[in-house]
KEVEXVO-51660 format. One record per residue: x negated, y negated, z of N, C-alpha, C, CB in turn; residue in three letters. Coordinates in steps of 0.2 Angstrom, whole numbers. Each point is the difference from the previous one (the first is absolute). Glycine has a CB too. Example, Ala and Ser with C-alpha at 12.3 -4.5 7.8 and 13.67 -1.06 7.14 Angstrom:
BEGIN
PT; -66; 28; 39; 4; -6; 0; -4; -6; 0; 9; 6; 6; ALA
PT; -7; -11; -10; -4; -6; 1; 4; -5; 3; -6; 3; -10; SER
//
This chain:
BEGIN
PT; 184; -100; 24; 1; 6; -5; -5; -1; -5; 12; 0; 2; MET
PT; -13; -6; -5; -5; -1; -6; -7; 1; 3; 8; -8; -6; ILE
PT; -9; 6; 12; -7; 1; 3; -2; 7; 1; 2; -11; 6; ARG
PT; 3; 15; -4; -1; 7; 1; -1; 4; -7; 7; 0; 10; ASP
PT; -4; -2; -15; -1; 3; -7; -7; -2; -2; 13; -1; -3; VAL
PT; -15; -5; 4; -7; -2; -2; -5; 4; 4; 4; -12; -4; ILE
PT; -3; 12; 10; -4; 4; 4; -1; 7; -2; 3; -7; 10; LYS
PT; 3; 11; -11; -1; 7; -3; -2; 0; -7; 9; 3; 8; TYR
PT; -8; -8; -12; -3; 0; -7; -8; 0; 1; 11; -5; -5; PHE
PT; -13; 1; 9; -7; -1; 1; -3; 6; 3; 1; -12; 2; PHE
PT; 2; 16; 3; -2; 6; 3; -1; 5; -6; 5; -3; 11; ILE
PT; 1; 3; -15; 0; 5; -6; -6; -1; -4; 12; 0; 0; PHE
PT; -14; -6; -2; -5; -1; -5; -7; 2; 3; 7; -10; -5; ILE
PT; -8; 8; 12; -6; 1; 3; -1; 8; 1; 1; -11; 6; VAL
PT; 4; 15; -4; -1; 7; 0; -1; 3; -6; 8; 0; 10; LEU
PT; -4; -2; -15; -1; 3; -7; -7; -1; -3; 12; -1; -2; VAL
PT; -14; -5; 3; -7; -2; -2; -6; 4; 4; 5; -11; -4; LEU
PT; -4; 11; 10; -4; 4; 4; -1; 7; -1; 3; -8; 9; THR
PT; 3; 11; -11; 1; 7; -2; -3; 1; -6; 10; 2; 6; GLN
PT; -8; -6; -11; -2; 1; -7; -8; -2; -1; 12; -2; -4; GLY
PT; -14; -3; 7; -7; -2; -2; -5; 3; 5; 4; -10; -4; LEU
PT; -2; 12; 10; -5; 2; 5; 1; 8; 2; -1; -12; 4; ILE
PT; 7; 13; -1; 1; 6; 3; 0; 6; -5; 6; -6; 9; LEU
PT; -3; 5; -15; 0; 5; -5; -7; 2; -3; 11; -5; -3; ASN
PT; -16; 1; 5; -7; 2; -2; -3; 4; 6; -1; -10; -7; ASN
PT; 4; 11; 12; -2; 4; 6; 3; 7; 0; -2; -11; 7; ILE
PT; -3; 16; -8; 3; 7; 0; -6; 4; 4; 7; -1; -11; GLU
PT; -6; 3; 17; -5; 4; 3; 1; 7; 0; -1; -10; 8; LEU
PT; -3; 13; -12; 0; 7; -1; 6; 3; -3; -7; 1; 10; GLY
PT; 11; -5; -14; 6; 2; -3; 6; 2; 4; -8; 5; -8; GLY
PT; 7; -6; 15; 5; 1; 5; 3; -6; 3; -6; 11; 2; TYR
PT; 2; -17; -2; 2; -5; 4; 2; -6; -5; -7; 4; 10; ILE
PT; 13; -6; -11; 2; -6; -4; 4; -4; 5; 0; 7; -11; ASN
PT; -2; -13; 13; 4; -4; 4; 5; -4; -4; -9; -1; 8; PRO
PT; 15; 1; -6; 5; -4; -4; 4; -5; 5; 2; 10; -8; TYR
PT; -5; -15; 8; 2; -6; 5; 6; -3; -3; -12; -2; 3; LEU
PT; 14; 3; -9; 6; -4; -3; 6; 2; 3; -6; 0; -10; TYR
PT; 6; 6; 14; 6; 3; 3; 2; -5; 6; -2; 12; -4; VAL
PT; -2; -16; 6; 1; -4; 6; 5; -5; -2; -12; 1; 3; LEU
PT; 13; -3; -10; 5; -5; -2; 7; 3; 2; -7; -4; -9; PHE
PT; 8; 10; 7; 7; 3; 2; 1; 1; 8; 0; 6; -11; ILE
PT; -5; -5; 14; 0; 1; 7; 2; -7; 4; -9; 9; -1; LEU
PT; 6; -14; -2; 1; -7; 3; 7; -4; -2; -12; 0; 0; LEU
PT; 16; 3; -5; 6; -3; -1; 4; -1; 6; 0; 5; -12; LEU
PT; 4; -10; 12; 4; -1; 6; 6; 5; 1; -2; -12; -1; PRO
PT; 4; 13; 7; 5; 5; 2; 6; -1; -4; -5; 1; 11; PHE
PT; 7; -8; -12; 6; -2; -3; 0; 1; -8; 2; -8; 9; GLU
PT; -7; 10; -12; -1; 1; -7; 5; 6; -2; -12; -4; 0; THR
PT; 17; 2; -4; 4; 6; -3; -3; 5; -3; 9; -8; -1; PRO
PT; -7; 15; 2; -4; 5; -3; 0; 0; -8; 4; 7; 10; PRO
PT; 1; -10; -13; -1; -1; -7; -5; -4; -2; 12; 2; -1; TRP
PT; -13; -8; 4; -6; -4; -1; -7; 3; 1; 8; -10; 3; ILE
PT; -8; 14; 3; -6; 3; 1; -2; 5; -5; 3; -1; 12; THR
PT; 2; 5; -15; -1; 4; -6; -3; -4; -6; 9; 8; 5; LEU
PT; -6; -13; -6; -2; -4; -6; -7; -3; 1; 12; -3; -2; ILE
PT; -13; 1; 8; -7; -3; 1; -5; 6; 0; 5; -9; 7; VAL
PT; -3; 15; -4; -5; 6; -1; -1; 2; -7; 4; 3; 11; ALA
PT; 1; -4; -15; -1; 2; -7; -5; -5; -3; 12; 5; -1; PHE
PT; -11; -12; 2; -5; -5; -3; -7; 1; 3; 10; -8; -1; LEU
PT; -10; 10; 7; -7; 1; 3; -3; 6; -3; 4; -5; 11; LEU
PT; -1; 11; -11; -2; 6; -3; -2; -1; -7; 7; 6; 8; GLY
PT; -3; -9; -12; -2; -1; -8; -6; -4; -1; 12; 1; -2; ILE
PT; -13; -6; 7; -5; -5; -1; -7; 4; 2; 7; -10; 3; THR
PT; -7; 14; 2; -5; 5; 2; -2; 5; -6; 3; -2; 13; ILE
PT; 3; 5; -15; -1; 4; -6; -4; -3; -6; 10; 6; 4; ASP
PT; -8; -12; -5; -3; -4; -6; -8; -1; 2; 11; -6; -2; THR
PT; -13; 5; 8; -7; -1; 2; -3; 7; -1; 2; -9; 8; PHE
PT; 1; 15; -6; -3; 6; 0; 1; 5; -6; 1; -1; 12; THR
PT; 4; -1; -16; 2; 4; -6; 2; 7; 2; -8; -7; -7; SER
PT; 12; 7; 12; 3; 6; 2; 7; 2; -2; -8; -2; 10; THR
PT; 11; -2; -14; 6; 2; -3; 6; 2; 5; -6; 4; -10; LEU
PT; 7; -8; 15; 6; 1; 4; -1; 3; 7; 6; 0; -10; GLY
PT; -12; 3; 11; -2; 4; 6; 1; -5; 6; -8; 8; -6; VAL
PT; 5; -14; 6; 1; -4; 6; 7; -3; 0; -12; -3; -1; HIS
PT; 15; 2; -5; 7; -3; 0; 4; 5; 4; -2; -6; -11; THR
PT; 2; 12; 9; 4; 5; 4; -1; 1; 7; 1; 6; -11; SER
PT; -8; -6; 13; -1; 0; 7; 2; -6; 4; -10; 7; -3; ALA
PT; 9; -13; 0; 2; -6; 3; 8; 0; 1; -10; -6; -5; THR
PT; 13; 8; 0; 8; 0; 1; 2; 5; 5; 1; -3; -12; ILE
PT; -5; 9; 12; 2; 5; 6; -2; -3; 7; -3; 9; -8; PHE
PT; -2; -13; 8; -2; -4; 6; 6; -4; 2; -12; 0; -3; LEU
PT; 14; -4; -2; 6; -5; 2; 6; 4; 2; -5; -9; -8; ALA
PT; 6; 14; 5; 6; 4; 2; 0; 3; 7; 1; 3; -13; PHE
PT; -7; 0; 14; -1; 3; 7; -1; -6; 5; -6; 10; -5; ALA
PT; 4; -16; 4; 0; -5; 5; 6; -1; 4; -8; -6; -8; ARG
PT; 14; 6; 4; 6; -1; 3; 2; 5; 6; 4; -5; -11; LYS
PT; -6; 11; 9; 1; 6; 5; -5; 0; 6; 5; 6; -10; TYR
PT; -11; -8; 8; -5; 0; 6; 2; -6; 4; -9; 5; -7; VAL
PT; 11; -11; 5; 2; -5; 4; 6; 2; 4; -4; -8; -8; LEU
PT; 8; 11; 5; 6; 3; 4; -2; 4; 6; 7; -1; -10; LYS
PT; -12; 6; 8; -2; 5; 5; -4; -3; 6; -1; 8; -9; LEU
PT; -2; -14; 8; -4; -3; 5; 2; -6; 3; -10; 5; -5; ILE
PT; 17; -7; 3; 3; -6; 2; 0; 0; 8; 7; 0; -11; GLU
PT; -8; -6; 13; 0; -1; 8; 7; 0; 2; -10; -7; 0; PRO
PT; 11; 8; 6; 7; 1; 3; 5; -5; -2; -5; 6; 10; ARG
PT; 3; -12; -9; 4; -6; -2; 0; -2; -7; -2; -4; 11; GLY
PT; -1; 8; -15; 0; -2; -7; -6; -5; -2; 12; 2; -1; GLY
PT; -13; -3; -5; -5; -5; -2; 3; -7; 1; -6; 8; -8; TYR
PT; 2; -13; 11; 2; -7; 0; -1; -3; -7; -4; -1; 12; GLU
PT; 9; -3; -13; 0; -4; -6; -6; -5; -1; 13; 1; 0; PHE
PT; -16; 0; -5; -6; -5; -2; -6; 3; 2; 7; -9; 2; GLY
PT; -7; 15; 1; -7; 3; 2; -2; 4; -6; 3; 1; 12; THR
PT; -10; 0; -12; -3; 4; -6; -3; 6; 3; -2; -11; -6; GLU
PT; 1; 16; 2; -3; 6; 2; -7; 0; 0; 10; 6; -4; PRO
PT; -13; -9; 9; -7; 0; 1; -2; 0; 8; -1; -7; -11; ASN
PT; -6; 8; 12; -2; 0; 7; 2; -6; 4; -10; 7; -4; ILE
PT; 10; -12; 1; 2; -7; 4; 6; 0; 3; -7; -6; -8; GLN
PT; 12; 9; 4; 7; -1; 3; 3; 7; 3; 2; -9; -9; TYR
PT; -5; 15; 6; 3; 6; 2; -4; 4; 5; 6; 0; -11; MET
PT; -13; -2; 12; -4; 3; 4; -4; 5; -3; 8; -2; 9; GLY
PT; -14; 4; -6; -4; 5; -3; 2; 7; -1; -9; -7; 5; LEU
PT; 13; 10; 1; 2; 6; -1; 5; 1; -5; -2; 1; 12; ASN
PT; 7; -5; -13; 5; 0; -5; -3; 0; -7; 8; -6; 8; TRP
PT; -13; 1; -9; -3; -1; -6; -4; 6; -2; 0; -12; 2; PHE
PT; -3; 16; 3; -4; 6; -2; 5; 5; -2; -9; -3; 9; ILE
PT; 14; 4; -6; 5; 5; -2; 3; -1; -7; 3; 2; 12; ILE
PT; -1; -9; -13; 2; -2; -6; -4; 1; -6; 7; -8; 6; TYR
PT; -13; 5; -5; -5; 0; -6; -3; 7; -1; -3; -11; 3; SER
PT; 2; 15; 2; -3; 7; -1; 5; 4; -4; -7; 0; 10; ILE
PT; 14; 0; -8; 5; 3; -3; 1; -2; -8; 6; 1; 11; SER
PT; -6; -7; -12; 1; -2; -7; -6; 1; -5; 9; -8; 5; LEU
PT; -15; 6; -2; -6; 1; -4; -1; 7; -2; -5; -10; 6; VAL
PT; 6; 15; -1; -1; 7; -1; 5; 2; -5; -5; 2; 11; PHE
PT; 11; -4; -11; 5; 2; -5; -1; -2; -7; 8; 0; 10; LEU
PT; -11; -6; -10; -1; -3; -7; -6; 4; -3; 4; -12; 4; HIS
PT; -10; 13; 0; -5; 3; -2; 1; 7; -2; -7; -7; 7; HIS
PT; 11; 11; -3; 2; 7; -1; 3; 0; -7; 1; 3; 13; PHE
PT; 4; -7; -14; 4; 0; -6; -4; -2; -6; 10; -3; 7; PHE
PT; -15; -2; -6; -4; -2; -5; -5; 5; -3; 1; -11; 5; LEU
PT; -4; 14; 0; -5; 5; -2; 3; 7; -3; -7; -5; 9; PHE
PT; 13; 7; -6; 3; 5; -3; 3; -1; -7; 3; 4; 12; PHE
PT; 0; -10; -13; 2; -2; -7; -6; 0; -5; 10; -6; 5; VAL
PT; -16; 4; -2; -6; -1; -4; -2; 7; -2; -3; -11; 6; GLU
PT; 2; 16; -1; -3; 6; -2; 6; 5; -3; -8; -1; 10; SER
PT; 14; 0; -8; 6; 4; -2; -2; 7; 0; 3; -9; -7; PHE
PT; -6; 12; 12; -2; 7; 1; 1; 2; 7; -8; 0; -10; LYS
PT; 12; 5; 12; 0; 2; 6; -6; 5; 2; 13; -1; 0; PHE
PT; -16; 3; -5; -6; 5; 1; -6; -4; 3; 4; 6; -10; SER
PT; -4; -13; 10; -5; -4; 3; 3; -3; 6; -6; -2; -11; GLN
PT; 10; 5; 15; 4; -3; 5; -5; -3; 5; 10; 8; -2; PHE
PT; -15; -4; 5; -4; -2; 5; -5; -5; -2; 1; 11; 5; PHE
PT; -3; -11; -11; -5; -6; -2; 4; -6; -1; -8; 8; -5; SER
PT; 14; -8; 2; 4; -5; 0; 2; -3; 6; 4; 4; -11; THR
PT; -2; 0; 16; 2; -2; 7; -6; -3; 3; 8; 9; 1; LEU
PT; -14; -7; -2; -6; -3; 3; -1; -7; -3; -5; 12; 1; GLY
PT; 6; -12; -8; -1; -7; -3; 5; -5; 3; -4; 6; -10; ARG
PT; 10; -4; 11; 5; -4; 3; -1; -2; 7; 8; 6; -7; ALA
PT; -11; -1; 11; -1; -2; 7; -6; -5; 0; 4; 11; 4; LEU
PT; -10; -9; -7; -6; -5; 0; 2; -7; -3; -7; 11; -1; LEU
PT; 10; -11; -4; 2; -6; -3; 5; -4; 4; -2; 5; -11; SER
PT; 6; -2; 14; 5; -3; 5; -4; -3; 6; 9; 8; -3; SER
PT; -14; -4; 5; -4; -3; 6; -3; -6; -2; -2; 12; 4; PHE
PT; -2; -12; -10; -3; -6; -2; 4; -6; -2; -9; 7; -3; PHE
PT; 15; -5; 1; 5; -6; -2; 2; -3; 7; 4; 6; -11; THR
PT; -2; -2; 16; 2; -2; 6; -5; -4; 4; 7; 10; 1; LEU
PT; -14; -8; -2; -5; -4; 3; 0; -7; -3; -7; 10; 2; VAL
PT; 8; -11; -9; 0; -6; -3; 6; -4; 2; -6; 5; -10; LEU
PT; 12; -2; 10; 6; -3; 3; -1; -3; 6; 7; 8; -7; ILE
PT; -9; -4; 12; -1; -3; 7; -5; -6; 0; 2; 12; 5; PHE
PT; -7; -11; -9; -5; -6; -1; 3; -6; -2; -9; 8; -2; ILE
PT; 14; -8; -3; 3; -5; -3; 5; -3; 6; -1; 5; -12; VAL
PT; 4; 0; 15; 5; -2; 6; -4; -4; 5; 7; 10; -2; GLN
PT; -13; -8; 4; -4; -3; 5; -2; -7; -2; -4; 11; 4; LEU
PT; 3; -12; -10; -2; -7; -3; 6; -4; 1; -9; 5; -8; PHE
PT; 15; -3; 7; 6; -4; 0; 3; -1; 7; 2; 4; -12; ASN
PT; -5; 0; 17; 3; 0; 7; -2; -7; 3; -1; 13; 1; TYR
PT; 6; -16; 2; -1; -6; 4; 2; 2; 7; 2; -8; -10; LYS
PT; -6; 8; 15; 2; 2; 7; 4; -5; 3; -11; 5; 1; PRO
PT; 16; -2; 3; 5; -5; 3; 6; -3; -4; -10; -2; 7; GLY
PT; 9; 4; -14; 6; -3; -4; 4; 6; -2; -8; -9; -4; VAL
PT; 15; 8; 6; 5; 5; -2; 6; -4; -1; -5; 9; 7; ARG
PT; 9; -7; -12; 6; -3; -1; 5; 2; 5; -2; 0; -12; LYS
//
C-alpha cells in the first residue's frame, strides 16, 4: 500500500514537472498543446474510489493551473476527466470485470483496450479544456480542431511513455 502511494506520488511529480517545465513551452501554430499530465488520472488503479480520483484530479489540476496561470481551467477539465473516467471504465469493462490489482495500462489490459480507453478520456479532457478556455460556441470548429490536434499529440506522448514502461512477457 505505502509502496503504491510512493510510486504514484513520484509519477505525479514527474508528470507535473514535465508538463510545467517542458511541455507548456511547446505550442505549434497555436493549435497543438500536448498535455501529458492527464496520464496520471488514466493510470490510477481500477480500485481507486471515485471520490479519491476526484480529489487527486483537483490537486493535479490546481498544480498545473499554478504553472500556467490559467485560474482553474485545467482544474475543471481534470475533474471532468476524473468524473468521466468512471463511466468510460464501465462502458469498456471486460466481460468478467477487472481483475483486482491490475492497472489500466497496455501491459495488463492490452493495446486495443488501452487505445479505446485513452482516446476516449484524452479527447473528453481536451474538448472540455479548450471549450472552457475559449468559452465561445462561435469558434466551435477551430476549438474542435485544437482539441483533436492536441489530443493526437498527447496520445502519441502517452503511447511513447507506455512503450518505455512495457515489459514483454510480464503480466499480473
